[in-house]
C-alpha positions in Angstrom: -23.5 -23.4 -74.0 -19.7 -23.5 -73.5 -19.5 -20.2 -75.4 -22.1 -18.6 -73.2 -20.2 -19.9 -70.1 -16.9 -18.5 -71.4 -18.4 -15.1 -72.2 -20.1 -14.9 -68.7 -16.9 -15.8 -66.9 -14.9 -13.3 -69.0 -17.4 -10.6 -68.2 -17.3 -11.3 -64.5 -13.5 -11.3 -64.5 -13.5 -7.9 -66.2 -16.0 -6.4 -63.8 -14.4 -7.7 -60.7 -10.9 -6.7 -61.7 -12.2 -3.1 -62.1 -14.1 -3.4 -58.8 -10.9 -4.7 -57.1 -8.9 -1.7 -58.3 -11.5 0.8 -57.2 -12.5 -0.7 -53.8 -9.0 -1.7 -52.7 -7.9 1.9 -53.3 -10.8 3.3 -51.4 -10.2 0.8 -48.5 -6.7 2.0 -48.3 -7.6 5.7 -48.1 -10.3 5.5 -45.5 -10.4 2.1 -43.8 -12.8 1.2 -41.0 -10.1 -1.2 -39.7 -6.7 0.1 -40.8 -4.8 -3.0 -39.7 -6.9 -5.3 -41.8 -4.8 -7.0 -44.5 -5.3 -6.5 -48.2 -4.6 -10.2 -48.8 -6.8 -11.5 -46.0 -8.0 -14.8 -44.7 -10.6 -16.3 -47.0 -10.0 -14.0 -49.9 -9.3 -16.7 -52.5 -12.4 -18.6 -51.2 -14.5 -15.5 -52.0 -12.9 -15.3 -55.5 -14.0 -18.9 -56.0 -17.6 -17.9 -55.0 -17.6 -15.2 -57.7 -17.1 -17.8 -60.4 -19.3 -20.4 -58.8 -22.2 -17.9 -58.7 -21.7 -17.2 -62.4 -21.8 -20.9 -63.4 -24.6 -21.7 -60.9 -26.7 -18.9 -62.3 -26.2 -20.0 -65.9 -27.1 -23.6 -65.1 -30.2 -22.8 -63.1 -31.4 -20.6 -66.0 -30.9 -23.4 -68.5 -32.5 -26.0 -66.2 -35.8 -24.2 -66.0 -35.6 -20.9 -64.0 -35.6 -18.8 -67.1 -38.6 -20.7 -68.6 -40.5 -20.4 -65.3 -39.9 -16.6 -65.3 -41.1 -16.5 -69.0 -44.3 -18.3 -68.0 -45.0 -15.9 -65.1 -44.4 -12.9 -67.4 -46.7 -14.4 -70.1 -49.6 -14.8 -67.7 -52.9 -13.5 -69.2 -54.7 -12.9 -66.0 -56.4 -9.5 -65.8 -54.5 -8.5 -62.8 -51.1 -9.2 -64.4 -52.1 -7.5 -67.6 -53.0 -4.4 -65.7 -49.7 -4.5 -63.9 -47.9 -4.8 -67.2 -49.8 -1.9 -68.7 -49.1 0.3 -65.7 -45.4 -0.5 -65.9 -45.2 0.1 -69.7 -46.7 3.5 -69.2 -43.8 4.6 -67.1 -40.6 6.1 -68.5 -37.4 4.2 -68.2 -36.0 6.2 -65.2 -39.3 5.7 -63.3 -39.3 2.0 -64.1 -35.7 1.7 -62.8 -36.6 3.6 -59.6 -39.6 1.4 -58.9 -37.4 -1.7 -59.6 -34.6 -0.6 -57.2 -37.0 0.3 -54.4 -39.1 -2.8 -54.8 -36.2 -5.2 -54.9 -34.7 -3.5 -51.8 -38.1 -4.0 -50.0 -38.3 -7.7 -51.0 -34.6 -8.1 -50.4 -35.1 -6.8 -46.8 -37.6 -9.5 -46.1 -35.6 -12.2 -47.9 -32.7 -11.2 -45.6 -34.9 -11.6 -42.5 -36.1 -15.0 -43.8 -32.4 -16.1 -44.1 -32.0 -15.2 -40.4 -34.8 -17.6 -39.3 -33.7 -20.8 -37.5 -34.1 -23.1 -40.5 -32.5 -20.8 -43.1 -29.7 -19.4 -40.9 -27.3 -22.3 -41.6 -27.3 -21.4 -45.3 -26.9 -17.6 -44.6 -24.2 -18.4 -42.1 -21.9 -18.9 -45.1 -22.1 -15.2 -45.9 -21.4 -14.3 -42.2 -18.4 -16.6 -42.0 -16.0 -14.0 -43.3 -13.7 -13.2 -40.4 -12.4 -10.1 -42.1 -15.1 -8.2 -43.9 -14.3 -6.2 -47.1 -15.8 -5.6 -50.5 -15.1 -9.1 -51.7 -17.0 -10.7 -48.7 -20.2 -9.8 -50.5 -19.6 -12.7 -52.9 -19.6 -15.4 -50.3 -23.2 -16.8 -50.7 -24.6 -20.3 -50.4 -26.3 -21.7 -53.5 -29.6 -22.0 -51.6 -29.5 -18.3 -50.8 -28.6 -17.6 -54.4 -31.9 -19.3 -55.4 -33.8 -17.4 -52.7 -32.3 -14.1 -54.0 -33.5 -14.9 -57.5 -37.0 -15.7 -56.3 -37.4 -12.6 -54.1 -35.9 -10.2 -56.7 -36.7 -11.4 -60.1 -40.3 -12.8 -59.6 -41.8 -9.5 -58.5 -40.2 -7.6 -61.4 -41.4 -10.1 -63.9 -44.9 -9.9 -62.5 -44.8 -6.2 -63.0 -43.7 -6.6 -66.6 -40.4 -4.9 -66.1 -38.3 -5.0 -69.3 -35.2 -7.1 -69.3 -33.0 -4.0 -69.5 -34.6 -2.6 -66.3 -34.1 -5.9 -64.5 -30.5 -6.0 -65.6 -29.8 -2.4 -64.4 -31.6 -2.9 -61.1 -29.6 -6.1 -60.5 -26.3 -4.4 -61.2 -27.2 -1.4 -59.0 -28.0 -3.7 -56.1 -24.8 -5.7 -56.6 -22.6 -2.6 -56.8 -24.2 -1.2 -53.6 -23.9 -4.5 -51.8 -20.2 -4.7 -52.7 -19.8 -1.1 -51.5 -21.5 -1.6 -48.2 -19.3 -4.6 -47.4 -16.1 -2.6 -48.0 -13.7 -1.9 -45.2 -14.6 1.8 -45.3 -15.1 4.3 -42.5 -18.0 6.2 -44.1 -20.7 7.8 -42.0 -23.9 9.5 -43.4 -25.0 11.2 -40.1 -28.8 11.6 -40.1 -28.7 10.1 -43.6 -28.3 6.7 -42.0 -32.0 6.7 -41.4 -32.5 6.7 -45.2 -29.5 5.0 -46.8 -27.2 2.1 -45.9 -23.5 2.9 -45.5 -20.6 0.5 -44.9 -20.5 1.5 -41.2 -24.2 0.7 -40.9 -23.9 -2.7 -42.6 -20.7 -3.8 -40.9 -22.6 -4.0 -37.6 -24.9 -6.6 -39.2 -21.8 -8.8 -39.5 -20.8 -8.5 -35.9 -20.6 -11.7 -33.8 -22.5 -10.0 -31.0 -26.0 -11.6 -30.9 -27.5 -8.2 -30.2 -26.4 -7.0 -33.6 -26.7 -10.0 -36.0 -30.5 -9.6 -36.4 -30.4 -5.9 -37.2 -29.7 -3.7 -40.3 -31.0 -6.0 -42.9 -31.6 -3.5 -45.8 -29.2 -3.3 -48.8 -29.8 0.3 -50.0 -32.5 1.9 -48.0 -32.0 1.8 -44.3 -35.4 3.4 -44.0 -36.9 -0.2 -44.2 -34.9 -1.1 -41.0 -36.2 2.0 -39.3 -39.8 1.4 -40.4 -39.8 -2.3 -39.4 -37.9 -1.9 -36.1 -34.5 -3.5 -37.0 -32.5 -0.3 -37.2 -29.5 -0.1 -34.9 -26.4 2.1 -35.2 -24.0 3.4 -32.5 -21.6 6.2 -33.0 -18.6 4.0 -33.4 -17.5 1.3 -36.0 -17.2 -2.4 -35.2 -13.8 -3.3 -33.7 -11.3 -5.7 -35.2 -12.0 -9.5 -34.8 -15.7 -9.1 -34.3 -16.8 -10.9 -37.4 -17.3 -14.5 -38.5 -19.2 -17.6 -37.4 -17.6 -19.8 -34.7 -16.7 -23.3 -35.6 -17.7 -22.9 -39.2 -16.0 -24.6 -42.2 -13.5 -22.5 -44.0 -13.5 -24.5 -47.3 -15.9 -24.4 -50.2 -17.2 -28.0 -49.9 -17.6 -27.7 -46.1 -19.6 -24.4 -46.5 -21.7 -26.0 -49.2 -22.8 -29.2 -47.5 -22.6 -28.4 -43.8 -25.7 -26.1 -43.8 -27.9 -29.0 -45.1 -26.9 -31.1 -42.1 -27.3 -28.2 -39.6 -30.7 -27.3 -41.1 -31.9 -30.9 -40.9 -30.8 -31.1 -37.2 -32.8 -27.9 -36.4 -35.9 -29.4 -38.0 -35.5 -32.7 -36.0 -35.1 -30.8 -32.8 -38.4 -28.9 -33.3 
């Protein structure tokens, strides 16, 4: 197990060092907020989340999540077997396309669930970044990590997607999520109705209550347009319009405070 953990941490380090070199260069060439610092508030906290997510994912797999997914995939019901047969008949590229579109659809609804009254305290961790850049993507509460796994992995396992397809779809989503959080001034014009850009997603992180419940999609903005949550002005968000007021800035506070806040919301209903 220690060997697996070491290998996972080493892989994450290699990937994120490469991501840092690429995205920090892009953010310097075309920034949405030019005055935003490279070494910003909360950066090291987000680095900590990178490694916590790796350790948390490994332990949840060992503690039963992986076996649960195996049990779902091994189901012998006629419906599941037909799904598996249909998936197996598709070429790899088609399987990957289906996986990416499906996970963006389920991810859209997971994101909306995280914005409900009870789940918001956990998702507020992600919105707590006061300066949003590519690394802000990594700030996610463990409860939301579990929700992400359920909404993304379960549908793909039910379809009988091969492990390599699930791995590729997961990495595509993560790369695009990192990209859309970047401090980049990139505009797609009419393409915004189809694909998510950094400008599109940065409005979702605004502290303005008129914006926080919009622009939920990760890759395909068309889902926001179809389900009535699409919103995009002609300008980019201004400086100092991000974050969650009066929210902890340390890892332990961000881990445990949401449980208290969620319980208080339940008691008030």
